N, C-alpha and C positions, 0 to 999 in steps of 0.2 A: 495362572493369569491369564488376563484377558488378553488378546494376539486381534490387532486389526485385519479383515482381511482385504488385500488391495490388488486389484486386477492388474496383471504384466504389465499391459499397455500403461496404465497411469503411475508403474510405482515412482518414476522418476519425478512425478509432479508432487506425489502426495506424501512420500516417507519424510523428504527433505521439513513438507510445512508441517510434520507431526511433529518430528524432532526439535524446528525450530519453536514453536509453540510449550514446547514440554512437557506433550502429549506421549511420546515416544520413546524409549529405555535406547540411548543412544550404543549401551556398554553390552548390550544384548542381541543375541542371532539372531535377523529375519532369516526366516527356513521357505524354502521354495515349496510349493503343491505345484499342482499338474498347469495350472495356468494362473495363477494367483502367488502373493507372498505374504505369509503372516508375522508383521510385526508388532510383539513386544511396546504393551503400553505401561505407563506406570500407572497403581491404582489410583483409583475416583474419574477417571477420564474417558472410560468405557461409556457412557450417557451423552456426554460431550459429541463423541467420536460418530456412534448414531446418528446424531441430529444432523451430521453433515453429509450423512445417506451413504456410510461408510458401515461393513459388517461386522461388528466385533464377536468369536468365539472364544467357550475357554480353552488353552492349553498350555503345556509346559514350554523353558523359554532355556535356552544355555547363555550364559552371560561370555563374550568375546576377552573378557578382562576388566577390572575396576580402573583402569588407570583412564585419567581422561585424555580428549584427542590434543587438548592443549600440550599436556605433555610429551602423549607421544608424535606428536609433531617437534617439539624440541628435539626431542633424541634424536629422530630423523632427521636433523639438518645442525646435529650439534657440532660438524664440522666447521661450520661458516666461524666466523668471527665473534667473538663475546659481543661487541655490540650490535649487531645484527640480530641475535638472539634472542637479545636482552630486548628489543624495538620489537620483537615477532608482536603483532595483534594476537590478544586472547580471546576475540570475542568478532563475529561477525556475521554477515544477516544472509539467509537461503532466498532464493525467489526459484521457486521450483527446483530443478536441478542444478541451481547456479548458486556458488556463494562469494559474496564479494567482502573484501577484507578492504584495509586501511592502509599504507604504507611507507615507513620512513623515507628520508633520503639515501640514507644508509643500506638499506635494503634494494635499491633499482638494480644495482650488479649482479643480483642474484634471484631476482625476480623470477626467472622461468623458474628455476626451481625450487624455488616456494613455492610459485604454483602448484609444480606438478606434489608439492610433499602435501598441502593442506588436502587435494583433490582425492587424493589417497585417502588421506587419514580421513577426512569429512565423507568420502563416498559420494563425491559430485561430480558431473559431468564436466564443468566451467569453471574455473577461481576468474574472477575478475578485481582488479585495484582501485580502488575509490583515489584517486589522485589531485583533488582540487576540487571536492563539492560539487555547486550547481553553479550558472553565471547565465546573463541575459534575460532578457522578455520570456523564454521560452522554459530558461530555469533545465537546459541541457547539464548533462553531469561530466565531469572531467572521468571517465572510466575506460582502464583499457584490460586487454584479456592475457591474462599470466599464464593462462593450460585453458586447452579445449581451444574450440573454434569457429565456437559459436555460442553468441552472447543473449539469443532469443530463447525465452523460457515463456512457460504460464505458473500464475502465481494461482492457488485456490484459495479463498477466503470469503468468509461465512456464505460459502455456498453458490461466488460469483467465483467466476473464472477471468484472471486480467492475462492477456496475452501479451507484452513486450519485450526493448532489445533493451537490455541492461547498460549497454554503450551508448544509448539512443535517450532512454527516457529513466527520470528520477518518478520511482515509485516511494514515496511517503511512509514508509511503516509505522511510523509514529501516529498515522494517522486511521490507525485499524479499528480504534472506536465509534470515532467517528462514521466511517464506513459500512459499520455494524450498524449505530443508532438509524442512519435513513433506510436499515431493510424495516425496521420497527416503524417507520413514522404510519400516520394515517393520512394516504394521500388518495381516496378513492376516488375517481372518476375527475382529479386533477388533471391538469396541464402546469407542467411543470419546467423550466428554462435553466438549465446549468450553462450559464455564463461561461464556465472556466473548466470543460468538460475532460479535457486530460483522455487517457486511455479510457475515459467512461467511467472514473473512483466514486462519484455517489451517483451520476444516473443510474448505469447499471442495477446497484442496488434498489434504487425508488422504482425504476421500470415492473423489475423482476418480483419486489416482495412488498410493494409500501402500496398497490394497486392504482396507480398512477394510471390517467387516459392516453396520455400521451410527456414525452419528455423530449422535448428539445433541445438538446444535446450541442452546444457551439464550442470548436477548437480551432482556433488560430495557427497551432505549430504542425508542421504537415506529418513531421514522424507521428505523433501525437496522433491525429485525425488518421494515420491510416489502421491505426492497432483498434481506434475506434468501432473505427466500421468492422474490423476483425472481431472484436470480444462481443458485439453486436449480434454478431451471428454468430459466436460460437455459445453464446449464453443463450442462444433460443427466445429471443426477445423482438416482438415486431413493431412495439408501441415508442421506441425510441428513433428520433426523428435528426440524425449527424446532419450537423449544418459547417462546413470549414470557413471558414475568415473570421474579421475581428467582428467583434461583440457588439459592438458601439453603430454596426450596419444592419443589424436585426432591427426587424418591423411587425412590432406584437402590440397588442393592447388586451390585460384582462385575463394575465396569467394568476393562476391562484399561488407560485408559489415559487420563488428565485433562489436558486445556489449559486452562491458569489466565491467560492472555492481560490480562491488568489489571497497574498499575503503582502505587506508593505504598500500595496497602491493598489487596495481595492476601493480609497477612498473614490480614486480619479470615474470611477464604473460605476459608481452608487446613481447621477443622475440618471443612468439610462436604465437602471434597472427600477428607477421610478416611471419612466414613462411606460411600462412592461406589465407593470405588477397592479392589480383591482386592486381598490382599495376592500380591503380585510383581508388581505391574500399577506404571504409570510414571506420574509425574506432571510434566510442562513449566510449571514456576513462574517467571514474571514476576516481577521489579521492578527498582526502583531505589535504587542502592545507593553509597555514595561506595569512590570504588576501591580507599580503603588498608582497605577492612573488610568487603569484598563475602561474601567467605570464612566472617569468625566471625560473620555476620548471616546466613546461609545456614543454618548452623548449628544458630545460635539458633534461629531459627523455627520449623525443623522437629523439635529435640529438645521443647519447647514443645508439642508436638502430639502428636506421634509416639513419643518417649523417645527417648535417647540412641541405644540399641540398636535404632529401630525405621524406619531410613530408611538408604539409604548414596545420595549422591552420585556420579553417575554422569561427570557430565561442566557445567563452566559456561562460560556464550558472553558474550560483550559485545554486546549487539543493537547500539547507539546511543550516543553519548553524549547525555548527559540535560538537562545542566548543568556548571558547572563543578566541578570533582571528582569528577562523579555523574555516571553512567553505569549506563544500561539493560540488567540482566543475564537470562538464560533459565537456571535449573537443570533439569537432567533427575534427577529423582529415583526412585530404586526404591523399591517399600516394600515390609520386610520381617517 
């Protein structure tokens, strides 16, 4: 069997990531070495794990038991009322060594006990509950800690470390493929402006892997900006220029590429993007549309700002489902 070799100091960050991506076998025993842990991998993932910079060796593994963690959690909480047991979440999201679950109202009375059970069976330090989605201009999550005392963690993704506090910052796990695509862009010697940088979701992969000369990363939310500064440092990128404030106050002309990683109100900022991008430059425009009309809406939005002949839509990708019959799309648009 293939075993990932994880230094003890990075185990809390990397092991949950391998499990959440379906690469590591959560039912197999994790062995300990002097300074490392040996994590059993599912067949066929060793090459991908190596590409992440993690060593892989051959070895033996022993299973802790064949029962799913969902079943073990229900057994541990079997003494709770039936309606609570029946409503327990059977899926979760890992953020480093934090698990985020969604709880129904009937579970509120038992939330601390439930959080402890999930922490023990999922082998995480902290369990948080998503109790209300996200809201407001800053897209702040309604999240509370059920177990543990610290919601700050680091998510390792595509060779980038994202540090943030899960009670203050929404991490859009559904945007993973788009963040990965940013790593593969050819931005050699380009000036890139990320108008909605957040904690560095797109700015960091472009700066680290895509060859950009400089990435101007603008963020208005003070909490997100603090983590943007930290993430620039922990990822060792010197070509990111963080800017705290409203992107409509940016002063720049001739950018090669603009990232507009926002949704629902993105069109309100397109005039500003036009001011900053050069002719021949690229805009990566994110927005939400009904699935039956996204092409028409994109043409309408860009025609209103650039004129019917002032742009060319190179490609449109669906990032993720957003609501019934509505999806989050990203359009790559060249300015003519």
